[in-house]
C-alpha positions as CSV (number, residue, x, y, z in Angstrom):
1,M,159.1,89.8,-17.2
2,N,155.7,88.2,-16.6
3,I,154.8,84.5,-16.7
4,A,152.4,84.5,-19.7
5,D,154.9,82.6,-21.8
6,I,156.3,80.5,-18.9
7,A,153.1,78.9,-17.6
8,T,151.8,75.7,-19.1
9,Q,148.5,74.0,-19.5
10,D,150.1,70.6,-19.0
11,Y,149.3,69.5,-15.5
12,I,147.7,66.7,-13.4
13,E,144.3,67.3,-11.8
14,V,142.4,65.2,-9.3
15,D,139.1,65.6,-7.6
16,V,138.8,65.9,-3.8
17,G,137.1,62.4,-3.8
18,T,140.2,60.7,-5.3
19,R,141.8,58.0,-3.1
20,M,145.1,58.9,-1.5
21,G,146.6,55.6,-2.7
22,K,146.1,56.7,-6.3
23,V,147.8,60.1,-5.6
24,R,150.8,58.5,-4.0
25,S,151.2,56.2,-7.0
26,T,151.0,59.3,-9.3
27,F,153.9,60.9,-7.5
28,E,156.0,57.7,-7.9
29,N,155.2,57.1,-11.5
30,G,155.3,60.6,-12.9
31,N,157.3,62.6,-10.3
32,P,155.1,65.8,-10.8
33,K,156.0,69.0,-9.1
34,G,152.5,69.0,-7.6
35,I,148.9,68.1,-8.3
36,I,146.0,70.5,-8.7
37,V,142.9,69.5,-6.6
38,T,139.4,70.5,-7.7
39,N,135.9,70.0,-6.3
40,D,133.4,69.6,-9.1
41,G,135.7,71.4,-11.4
42,E,136.4,74.3,-9.0
43,Y,139.9,74.9,-7.8
44,E,140.6,73.8,-4.2
45,G,144.4,73.8,-3.8
46,V,147.7,72.1,-4.6
47,I,149.2,69.1,-2.9
48,S,152.9,68.3,-3.1
49,E,154.9,65.1,-2.6
50,R,156.2,66.4,0.7
51,E,152.7,66.9,2.0
52,V,151.7,63.4,1.0
53,L,154.8,61.9,2.6
54,Q,154.4,63.9,5.8
55,S,150.6,63.2,6.2
56,H,149.2,60.3,8.2
57,V,146.3,59.9,5.8
58,E,145.6,56.3,4.8
59,D,145.5,55.1,1.2
60,D,141.8,54.5,1.3
61,A,141.1,58.1,2.5
62,K,140.1,60.8,0.1
63,V,142.2,63.7,-1.1
64,A,139.8,66.1,0.7
65,A,141.4,64.9,4.0
66,L,144.7,66.5,2.9
67,I,143.2,69.8,1.8
68,K,142.9,71.9,5.0
69,P,140.6,74.9,5.0
70,S,142.8,78.0,5.3
71,R,142.5,80.0,8.4
72,S,143.8,83.3,7.0
73,A,144.9,82.9,3.4
74,P,143.5,81.4,0.3
75,A,145.1,78.5,-1.6
76,P,148.0,79.7,-3.8
77,R,147.1,81.2,-7.2
78,V,148.7,83.7,-9.6
79,G,147.4,85.6,-12.7
80,R,148.7,84.7,-16.1
81,D,150.2,88.2,-16.5
82,E,151.9,88.2,-13.0
83,D,155.5,89.1,-12.8
84,V,158.3,86.7,-11.8
85,R,159.0,88.3,-8.4
86,E,155.4,88.0,-7.2
87,T,155.1,84.5,-8.6
88,A,158.3,83.4,-6.8
89,R,156.8,84.9,-3.6
90,V,153.6,82.9,-4.0
91,L,155.5,79.7,-4.5
92,I,157.7,80.3,-1.4
93,E,155.0,81.4,0.9
94,S,152.7,78.5,0.0
95,N,155.7,76.1,0.3
96,A,154.9,74.8,-3.1
97,K,156.8,73.8,-6.3
98,M,153.8,74.7,-8.4
99,A,151.0,77.2,-8.4
100,P,147.8,77.3,-10.5
101,V,147.6,80.1,-13.1
102,F,144.3,81.9,-13.6
103,E,143.1,84.0,-16.6
104,D,139.9,86.0,-16.4
105,G,139.0,84.1,-13.2
106,E,139.3,80.7,-14.8
107,L,141.9,78.0,-14.1
108,W,144.2,78.3,-17.2
109,G,147.3,76.2,-16.3
110,V,150.2,76.0,-13.9
111,I,153.6,77.6,-13.2
112,S,156.3,75.5,-11.7
113,S,159.4,76.6,-9.9
114,D,161.6,74.8,-12.5
115,A,160.0,76.8,-15.3
116,L,160.5,80.0,-13.4
117,L,164.2,79.3,-12.8
118,E,164.8,78.2,-16.4
119,A,163.3,81.6,-17.6
120,V,165.7,83.6,-15.5
121,L,168.7,81.3,-15.6
122,E,171.0,83.6,-17.5
123,N,170.4,86.4,-15.0
124,L,171.6,84.3,-12.1
125,D,175.3,84.8,-12.9
126,A,175.3,87.9,-10.7
127,L,174.7,85.8,-7.6
128,T,177.0,83.2,-6.0
129,V,176.0,80.1,-4.0
130,E,177.3,81.9,-0.9
131,D,174.7,84.7,-1.4
132,V,171.7,82.3,-1.2
133,Y,172.6,79.0,0.4
134,T,171.6,77.7,3.8
135,D,174.4,77.1,6.2
136,D,174.6,74.8,9.3
137,P,172.6,71.9,7.6
138,V,170.7,69.2,9.4
139,T,172.5,65.9,8.9
140,I,171.9,62.2,9.6
141,R,174.1,59.1,9.9
142,E,174.2,56.2,7.5
143,D,172.9,53.7,10.1
144,D,170.0,56.0,11.3
145,G,166.6,54.7,10.5
146,I,164.2,56.1,7.8
147,G,161.9,57.0,10.7
148,K,164.5,59.4,12.0
149,A,164.9,60.9,8.6
150,I,161.2,61.5,8.3
151,N,161.1,63.2,11.7
152,N,163.9,65.5,10.7
153,L,162.2,66.4,7.4
154,R,159.0,67.2,9.3
155,E,160.6,69.1,12.2
156,H,162.8,71.3,10.0
157,G,160.5,71.7,7.0
158,I,163.2,70.6,4.6
159,S,163.2,68.2,1.6
160,R,166.7,66.7,1.8
161,I,169.2,65.7,4.4
162,P,173.0,65.0,3.9
163,V,174.1,61.6,5.1
164,L,177.4,61.2,7.0
165,N,179.5,58.2,7.7
166,E,181.0,57.3,11.1
167,N,183.9,59.7,10.4
168,G,181.5,62.6,9.8
169,Y,182.2,62.7,6.0
170,L,179.5,63.2,3.4
171,T,178.5,60.0,1.7
172,G,175.0,60.5,0.4
173,V,171.7,62.4,0.4
174,V,168.2,61.2,1.3
175,T,165.2,63.2,0.1
176,T,161.5,63.2,0.5
177,H,161.2,61.6,-2.9
178,D,163.5,58.8,-2.0
179,I,161.5,58.0,1.1
180,A,158.1,58.3,-0.7
181,D,159.4,56.0,-3.4
182,F,160.6,53.4,-0.9
183,V,157.4,53.5,1.2
184,I,155.1,53.2,-1.8
185,R,157.1,50.2,-3.2
186,E,157.1,48.5,0.2
187,N,153.4,49.1,0.7
188,E,152.6,47.6,-2.7
189,R,154.5,44.4,-1.7
190,M,152.5,44.0,1.5
191,T,149.6,41.6,0.8
192,T,149.3,39.7,4.1
193,G,150.5,40.0,7.7
194,D,150.5,42.7,10.2
195,R,150.5,46.0,8.3
196,V,151.3,48.1,11.4
197,G,154.3,45.8,12.2
198,D,155.5,46.0,8.6
199,N,155.4,49.8,8.7
200,E,157.3,49.9,11.9
201,R,160.0,47.7,10.4
202,M,160.2,50.0,7.4
203,L,161.0,52.9,9.6
204,D,163.9,51.0,11.1
205,V,165.6,50.4,7.7
206,P,168.8,52.4,7.6
207,V,168.9,55.5,5.3
208,Y,172.1,54.0,3.8
209,D,169.8,51.6,1.9
210,I,167.9,54.3,0.1
211,M,170.2,57.3,0.0
212,N,171.6,58.8,-3.3
213,S,175.3,58.3,-3.7
214,P,177.7,59.7,-4.9
215,V,176.7,63.2,-4.0
216,E,176.5,66.1,-6.4
217,T,178.2,69.2,-4.8
218,T,178.9,72.8,-5.4
219,T,181.1,75.4,-3.7
220,L,180.5,78.8,-2.2
221,D,182.1,80.8,-5.0
222,A,180.2,79.0,-7.8
223,T,177.5,81.1,-9.5
224,A,173.8,80.5,-8.7
225,E,173.4,80.1,-12.5
226,D,175.8,77.1,-12.5
227,A,174.2,75.6,-9.4
228,V,170.6,75.9,-10.8
229,E,171.7,74.6,-14.2
230,M,173.1,71.5,-12.5
231,M,169.9,71.0,-10.5
232,L,167.7,71.4,-13.6
233,D,169.9,69.0,-15.7
234,L,169.9,66.3,-13.0
235,D,166.3,67.0,-11.9
236,Y,167.6,67.6,-8.3
237,G,165.9,69.9,-5.8
238,G,169.2,70.8,-4.2
239,L,173.0,70.4,-4.0
240,M,175.3,70.0,-1.1
241,V,177.8,72.8,-0.5
242,T,181.4,71.8,0.3
243,P,184.8,73.5,0.5
244,E,186.6,73.7,-2.8
245,D,189.4,71.5,-1.6
246,D,187.4,68.8,0.2
247,D,184.0,67.5,-1.1
248,R,183.7,65.1,1.8
249,V,182.8,68.0,4.3
250,V,179.3,69.5,4.0
251,T,179.0,73.1,5.0
252,G,175.6,73.9,3.7
253,V,172.8,73.2,1.2
254,I,171.5,75.2,-1.8
255,T,168.1,74.4,-3.1
256,K,165.9,75.7,-5.8
257,T,163.8,77.3,-3.1
258,D,166.8,79.3,-1.9
259,V,167.3,80.7,-5.4
260,L,163.6,81.4,-5.8
261,R,163.8,83.4,-2.6
262,A,166.6,85.5,-4.1
263,L,164.2,86.3,-7.0
264,T,162.0,88.1,-4.5
265,F,164.7,90.4,-3.3
266,T,164.0,94.0,-4.2
267,E,166.1,97.2,-4.7
268,E,163.3,99.2,-3.1
269,E,163.8,101.1,0.2
270,H,161.5,98.8,2.1
271,M,163.0,95.5,3.3
272,D,161.8,92.4,1.6
273,V,160.3,89.9,4.0
274,Q,159.3,86.3,2.9
275,I,156.9,84.2,5.0
276,T,156.6,80.4,4.6
277,N,153.3,78.8,5.7
278,I,151.5,82.1,5.8
279,S,148.2,80.3,6.3
280,L,149.2,79.7,9.9
281,L,148.9,83.4,10.8
282,D,146.1,84.0,13.3
283,T,146.1,87.2,15.4
284,I,149.1,88.6,13.6
285,T,149.2,89.9,10.1
286,R,151.8,89.9,7.4
287,E,152.0,93.7,7.7
288,S,152.8,93.6,11.5
289,I,155.5,91.0,10.9
290,V,157.2,93.1,8.3
291,E,156.9,96.2,10.6
292,S,158.4,94.3,13.6
293,I,161.4,93.0,11.6
294,T,161.9,96.4,10.0
295,D,162.0,97.9,13.5
296,V,164.8,95.5,14.5
297,S,166.7,96.3,11.3
298,D,166.3,100.0,11.7
299,K,167.8,99.9,15.2
300,Y,171.1,98.6,13.9
301,A,171.6,100.5,10.7
302,E,175.2,99.4,10.4
303,M,174.0,95.9,9.8
304,Q,172.2,96.1,6.5
305,V,169.4,93.5,6.2
306,L,169.1,92.4,2.6
307,H,166.3,89.9,3.1
308,A,164.3,88.3,5.9
309,H,162.6,84.9,5.9
310,V,160.0,83.9,8.5
311,R,158.9,80.3,8.6
312,F,156.0,78.9,10.7
313,K,155.4,75.3,11.5
314,E,152.5,73.8,13.3
315,H,152.9,71.1,15.9
316,K,150.1,68.6,17.0
317,E,150.0,69.9,20.6
318,K,147.2,72.4,21.3
319,L,146.1,74.6,24.2
320,R,142.4,75.3,24.3
321,G,142.2,74.7,20.6
322,T,145.3,76.9,19.7
323,P,148.1,74.9,18.1
324,L,151.7,75.0,19.2
325,I,153.6,76.9,16.5
326,H,157.4,76.9,15.8
327,C,158.7,80.1,14.2
328,Q,162.1,80.7,12.7
329,I,163.3,84.2,11.5
330,R,166.4,84.3,9.4
331,L,168.0,87.6,8.2
332,R,170.4,87.7,5.3
333,T,172.7,90.7,6.1
334,N,175.9,92.3,4.9
335,K,177.5,90.6,8.0
336,G,176.2,87.1,7.3
337,Q,173.1,85.3,8.3
338,V,171.4,85.9,11.7
339,A,168.5,83.8,13.0
340,G,166.1,83.5,15.9
341,T,163.7,80.7,16.7
342,G,160.8,80.4,19.2
343,E,157.7,78.4,20.0
344,G,154.3,79.5,21.4
345,Y,150.6,78.8,21.2
346,G,149.5,80.6,18.1
347,A,151.6,82.2,15.4
348,E,151.8,85.6,17.1
349,N,153.3,84.2,20.4
350,A,155.8,82.1,18.5
351,F,156.8,85.1,16.4
352,R,157.4,87.3,19.4
353,V,159.6,84.7,21.1
354,A,161.6,84.3,17.9
355,L,161.9,88.0,17.4
356,D,163.3,88.4,21.0
357,K,166.0,85.8,20.3
358,L,166.7,87.3,16.9
359,E,167.5,90.7,18.4
360,R,169.7,89.1,21.0
361,N,171.6,87.3,18.3
362,V,171.9,90.5,16.3
363,L,173.4,92.2,19.3
364,E,176.0,89.4,19.6
365,V,177.0,89.8,16.0
366,K,177.5,93.5,16.4
367,G,179.5,93.0,19.6
368,V,177.5,95.3,21.8
369,T,176.7,92.7,24.5
370,S,179.7,93.7,26.5
371,D,178.2,97.1,27.3
372,E,176.1,96.1,30.2
373,E,174.2,99.3,30.6
374,Y,173.2,99.4,27.0
375,R,172.4,95.7,27.1
376,G,170.1,96.3,30.1
377,Q,168.2,99.0,28.2
378,L,167.8,96.7,25.2
379,L,166.6,93.8,27.3
380,R,164.0,96.0,29.0
381,K,162.8,97.0,25.5
382,L,162.7,93.3,24.5
383,N,160.5,92.5,27.5
384,E,158.0,95.1,26.3
385,L,157.5,93.5,22.9
């Protein structure tokens, strides 16, 4: 299936000279999946609500301040005759809910993650929530401030956080859209006074005041089709995953992005590797990342790796101009999920640290760490990476 009949010409477009205040209002009033940015009619990129929320760009600044020149990859784009799998990969690797569609080199329209999922909905009954969900979710307490929620969203690159009460039970969910909606409303009310002080007070407002409650949940044995259908009907980006017998205990989160990632899985012999924020790659290439993860997978053939996800995140700190990068590698295997994280200056250093931790965690899962001689050999190999 290609996206020729899924893409649409109904989209919002702004010029790089547009005020950020207008863009923020657009997200509040229309809740679009993203906005196409152009420069004198030429495509420049896509901005999402999450990017607007996480940026420190003032309302009077221009959209151009949010469109960063790419270091190693162009802005996301797909051809109108592209297939579903490649389109899903582009959306995931650009961390976007929408991508521009080109025909004969000209901007034709857009393709959204929702449209893609709707098109393949009936084929998702072969997957369960357990096949694609994310376990061990980041959580927040009801009395924690909105500022803490924003920091968690930024730090972990997520769009929603389950909210727990003092007993540790699930009582709500706070999302990037909830926070953006609240911040925009409060900013519009500010006409006089100390704007900085008002903003600081906003960050202290407890998430309880803006969270969504009651919470829509699903279970591990539910089909991905049922979960996606619920998300599309409610216009939610994700659902909380709970035990079948107790919907007060959150065990994970399933999002539309998790399901999109499943669409990129292949039955081919080579392992499917997904990279989020691929534009952060510097001295390392996509091909070398795939090769390194494949090497780890091949060492432990008994542990079949079904899919690998590599996520890069840039911190503000720099060393001689090179940014501090956080890298997370997560493998979906026939023995469950295994992950490794690391930080370093530049994407390559961060990836190598994460790969080292990943292989150690793989060893633990396989139960070979008790063999000290074998362990010593492996650790020496790790030090050579």
